[in-house]
N, C-alpha and C positions, 0 to 999 in steps of 0.2 A: 577830067582827070582820068587816066588809065586805071581801070579796075583790076587789071591783071598784074599789078605790081607784086613782085616776089620779094620776100624779106630775106635778108642775109642770114645764113646759118651761123651759129656760134662756133668759135674756134675751140679746140680741145682745152686750151687754157681758160677761156671764158666759161666752159662747162665746169671745170675744176673749181673755179672761183664761185660760180653760182651754187654748186652743190655745197661748198663750204659755208657760204652765207645762209643758205636755206636751212642748214643743219646747226647753225649757231656755233660753229667751230672756229678756233683761232688759227692763224697761219702756223703758229708754233706747234699746236696740237697735231695738225695734219702732217707737217714736216716730220715731226718726231715719229708718228705712226709709219710714215713712208720710209723712215730711216735715211732721211735726207737733211742736209743743212738747210736752214731757212733760205739762204741764198739760192741753193739748188732748187728748192720747191718753188720759190718765186719765179725762177726762170721758166718753170712749167706753166704757171698761171699767166705769166706775161708772154707766153708763146715764143720765147727765145729758143726753147728746146721742145721738140715733139715728144710726147710721152710714149714709152714702149708699151706693148700689149700687157706686159707684166705689171707695169705701173698702173695702167687703167684698171686691170683686174684687182690689184691690191686696194686701190682707191674705192672701187665698188664694194669690196669686203668691209672697208671701214664704215661705209654708209649703209651696208646691208642691201646692196643692189647688184645686179649683174653688169657685166661688161657692156652689154647692149643697152642697158638702162642708163649707164654713165654716158654713153655716146649719144643717147636720145635726149638728154637734158636740154631743154630750151628749144627743141625742134617742134615745128608745127605739125599737127596730124593731118 
């Protein structure tokens, strides 16, 4: 088997969902903080809509991490 297999990186929506689950937050809690309807927030987690830089920064503030840390969630070092 090829030892040089690269793993797929997480999408922004997968990162948002992983952060939410790791922090024990509900979809409703995060959507309310983001001032989005539940439907609109789900579109972000489901990758139907790409988050704006402002949304990524706001989500980072919610979890106490930087923009860069949000975007690094789930990435291998």
